[in-house]
N, C-alpha and C positions, 0 to 999 in steps of 0.2 A: 517066790517073788523075783523078777528080773532086776537088772541093775537100774537103779533109780537115777533120775536126771535132775540136776539143780542148775538153774540159770542165775548167774550173779550179775546184777546191774552195777557196774562201776569197777574199774581196775586200779583203784587206789590201794593203800596199805591194808585197810580192812577187807575189801573185796577180794584181793589176791590171797590174803591169808585164809580167808574162808574157803576159797576155791581149793587151795592146797590141802587144807585140813579135811575137807569133805572128800576129795579124791583119795586121800589116804585112809578114809573110812569106807571106801568102796563105792562112792558115788561117781557117776559121770558128770562132769561140770562143763559149763559153757560160760565164759566170762565176756560180757558185752561192755566194751569201753568206747566212749564216743570220740576220744582223741584218736588221731590218725597214727600216733606213735607213742610208745612209753619212753619218754625222754627223761633226762635228769632234772625234771622240774622241782622247784622247791629249794630248801636250804638244808639245815641240819635237823636232826631229831635225836633226842636222848631216849635210848631203849633202856628203861628202868628195869630193875630186877624182875618185877611182875611180868613185864612184856617178854623178857628174855626167857623166863621159865616157860611161858606160854609157847613161844617159838620152839624151845627145846622139846616140849611135850609132843610136837608133831614132826620132830626130826629135823628142824631147821636151825638148831644151835650152831653147827659148824659153818653154815652159810653166812652167818652174821658175826662171826668171831675173829675176823681178820683185823689186824692192827692192834693198837693200844687201847685198853679200857680206860675209863675215867678213874683216876686214882686220887688219893688224898681227900681232904675235907672239901665240901661244898660251902660257899660263902655268900654272905649278904653284906654289902658295904654301903657307905655314904659317898657322895661325890668327892670328898677330900681323901678317900682311901681308907678311912677308919672302918674297922670291922664291926658290924652289928651282930652277926652270929656266924658260927662255923659248925657244920654238921659233919659227923664222922663219916668215913668212907662206907659206901653201901655194902661192899664185899664183906666187911667184918661183921655186919649185922644180918645180912640176908643171904650170905653164902655165894653170891655171884656179883661181880662189879658191873655197874652200869656201863653202857657203851654209847658213845655219840657218833653217829654216822650221817653221811649225806643221804637225804631221802631217795635220791636216784640210785644209790647203791642198794638200799633196802628193796626198792621196787624191782631192780634188776634181779636180786637174789630170789625174791618171791616168784617173779615171772619164770625164772629158769627152773623152778621146782614144779611148774604146772605140767600136766600131761600134754603131749604133742597135740596141737590143733585145738586146745581148749580156749585160747584167747582170740577173740574177734575184735580187731581194732576198727575204729571208724564206724562203730555200730552203737546207736543209742537205744535205750529202752523208754517207751512212751507210756506204757500201762500194762495191766494184767487183768485178764478176764477168767472167770470160772469156766471149767470145761467138765464134760461128763467123766465118770469113772475115776473120781478123785484126783483130777489133774487140773492144771491151769494153763492158759495160753498167754504167752508173753508177746506183746506187740513191740517189735523193734523196727528200726529204720531199714533193716535188711529182710523184713518179713517176719512171720510168726514162728514162735518156738513153743513146743509143748514141754511142760516140766512138771515134776512131782513136787518141787519146792522152788521158791524164789528168794534170793537174798538181795535185799535192797541196800546196796552200799553206794548209793549215788549221790552222797554228799550233803552239804549244808542246805542246798535248795532242792532237795530230793523230789523228783516228779512222782515217785511211787508213794512217798509219805503224803504228798498232797492229795493223791487219789484215795488213799486209805483213811486219812484223817483230815477231811476237807474243812472242818471247823477249827482245827488247831491254828493258832496265830502264826506259827512259823518263826523264822529267825528274827532276833531283835539286836539292834546295834548295842554293843556293850560299853560304849563310852571312850574307846581308845582306838588309836591307829598304830600300826607296827611296821617296822622296817626289818628286813633280814638279808644277810649276805654271807657268803662263804669266801674266806680270804686265804691266801697263801700263808703258811706258817714258817716259811724259810727265813732263817736269820733271827727269829724271835726267841727270846728266852723261854724257858718252860712256863707255861700258863696254867692257872688253876681255874677251874669252872667257878664262876661267881656272877652275881647279879648286883647291880648298884642301883639304889633307890634315891631319887632326888625329890623334888616337889612336883608331883604329877608326871614325872619322867623316869624311865628306867633304861639301863643298858646292861646287856648280858654277854658274857664271853664263855664259850664252850669249845675246848679243844676236841677235834674230831679224831677218830681212830686212824685215819690216813694221814695225819700230820697237818691237815688244814685247820682253820679256825672258823667256827660258826659264831657270828655276832648278830645280835638283835637289839632293837631299841623300841620303846613305846612312848607315846605322849597322848595327853588329853587333848583331842581336837573335835571339831564337829564332823559328822559323817560326810564323806565325800570330799573332804579337804585334800587337795593334791598340790604339794609344793612344786614349783617350777624346776628346782634343782635338788634332788634328794641329798646328794653329798653336802651341798652347802647348808641345807637345813640341819642335817646331822651334826655338822661341825658347829653351827650356830648354837645348837642345843647342848651338845656334849663335848665340844672341843677343849674346854677348860676343866674337864673332870680328870680324875686321877689316872696315872699310868696304869696299864698300857693303852688306855682308850684313845688318846690323841694319835699314837703310832698306828693303831688299827684303822682309824678313820683315814689316815694318810694312804693306806693301802687300797682304799676304794678307787683311787685313780690309776692303780697299776694296770698295765696291759699285758704283762708277762707273769706267769705262763699263759694267761688268758685274761680277757677283760672281765671285770667283776660285775655281776648283775645284782642290782639292789631291788629286792621285792618290797612292795608297799601295799598293805591291805588294812582296811578297817576290821576290827574284831566284831564278830557276831556270835550269838549263842541261841540255843533253844531254852529260853528262860523258863518257859512253862513245860514241865515234863509231859511226854506223851502218856496217855492212859495205859498203854501197853506197847510192846515192841513187836507185835505180830498181828496179823489179821488173816484168817483162813490159812493158806499155804504160803504166806509171804512173811518173811522176817526182816526187820530193819536192824542195821548195825552201824557202828561208827557215827559219823556226823549226821547221817540220815536219822538216827535214833536219838542222839543225845549230844548234839554239837555244844561244846563247852569252850570257855575262854582258855587261853594257853598258860594261865598263871601257875598251874602245877605241873605243866609239861606232861599231861596225862592223856590228851586227846587221841593221839595215834596209839599209845599203849592200851587204852580202853577198847579201841577198835580191834586190836590184836586179841585181847581177852575175849571180847564178844565172839570173834570168829572161832576161836578154839572151843569155847563152851558150846556154841551152836552146833559145830560138827560133832562134838561128843554126844550131845543129846539126840542127834539125827543118826547115830550109828545103828548098825544092825537092821532089825526089822521094825524099829520103833515107828508107830503111826505118826505121820508128820504133824497133824493138828495138836496132838498131845505133846510132842517134842517141842513145838514152838510155844505152847503155853508154859512149859517148864523153863524155856529159854527166857521168857519175860520174867518169870518168878526169880530166876537166877540173876538176872542182869539189871532190872529196872531200879531196884533199891540201891545197889552199889553205885551205878553210874549217876543217879540223881544226887547221892550223897557227895560224890567227888565233884560234880558240877557246881553244887552249892558252895563247897569249900573253895573252889577255884574262883567263883564270883566274889566271895568275901575277901580273898586274897587280893583280887583286883581292886576292890573298894579301898583297901588299905594303901595299895601302891599308888592310887590316883590322888591321894590326899595332897593338897597343894598349900593350904594355909600354913604359915610358919609354925604356929603354936600346935596345930594338929600333927604336923610332921614331927615336931620335937616330942610329943607325947607318944606318937607311934614308934619312934626310934628307941625311946626309953623302954617302952613295953617289950620290943623285940629283944633288946639287950638283957632285960630282966627275966625273960622266960627261961626257966631251967632247961638244960639240954635234954633231960629225961622226958620232959613234957613234949618237946619237939620230936623226939624219937618215937614216942607213943603215937603221935599223929601220923608220922611217916609209916608206921607199921600198917595202918589201915590201907595205905596206898600200895606200899611196896612188898608187903608180906603175903599178898595173895598167892594162893597155890592153884595151879591148873588142874583140871580133871585128868585122869590117866590118858596118856597118848596111845595111839594104835599099836606102837611097837617100841616101848621104852628101851633105850640103849643102855646096857649095863655100864656103870661107871660114869654116866653122863652127869651134867650139872643138875638135871632134874632129879636124878636119883640121890645125889649127894647133898643138895642144898638143904639147909636147915629149915625145918618148918617153923613158922612164926604164928603164934596163937593170937588172933586178932578178933575184934568185934566189929561187925558191920553196923556201927551205930555212930551218932554224932559224938565227937569228943568235946566235952564241956570245958 
């Protein structure tokens, strides 16, 4: 059998991770990204232990290890600053500390690991057709490509998902809008990663590995609502909340070392799971397969897991249709579980009636830390399949295995 060819539709986190993982399993890869450049789009992302182990398994651990990891306990607070809960540091339980990085940094690290010539910018994928001799033809804006397998990593509004599952209802508005920004951390005291819950509003603070600070906020609004002035809207909603939120909001006006970009998006999800994550020789991953709300911080992490599992199953001379069926078997249940848990978390966070908020806060305070930890095990204790060339002494080799159940935690 000659070298097999995979076309990856989409140059986001999931698509690039899949391309790197497949190339290290012996595949020739072509990544088609419709954007004209891979720029530092987006804000922050927390690479949880499960995602870091996945990246380590394909040899990308050193590429994302620069800077300081997230240390200390993670917290949940009320607008007056009182603590609702504090969760122990991930490193002590999962063998590796979480890292928060700018999405642009992660994209750059993944792109740098691609084989030369694998990335085609300004090229979109419109559809896939069956071809003779066990291959498919990929229709792109730059012409047709012949492939042995196709990875549909083309995002929330995936064109390939629409072709393969035309009766699926597609994305649904999740009831919230969100703001995100990355701020300078210069002159600020040491910050702890925490999220603050108000009445139908949230504000999150995450120190990034490079010394900057990722902040995000959410509110219950109607879909398509666009404030005239994002900074003014954030100050109106969160300016009287506990320190350091007011000081961070003040930094939205800074122009040095560069102007701050405030991103604003409504939340959408695939509320109805797909029947499977494959069709023929096409596999869907990341948001194209299971777009979820950001309430657990697992959207990007699950895309990374998808990519590593898919490449593992497509290794060697494995028949593509059988490998993709195994991929659905491996990923559909887990991602559906996590998506549902994220949705339930959002339901709690969106509560706005004073009595409902009081009951919610009491319940969070009363939940034993051991119960919270067991719930996190399902998310963070996941172990990747063996990488193509495990590095002796790596985090993958030394991280402690966590025995978990892929079941609902009652």
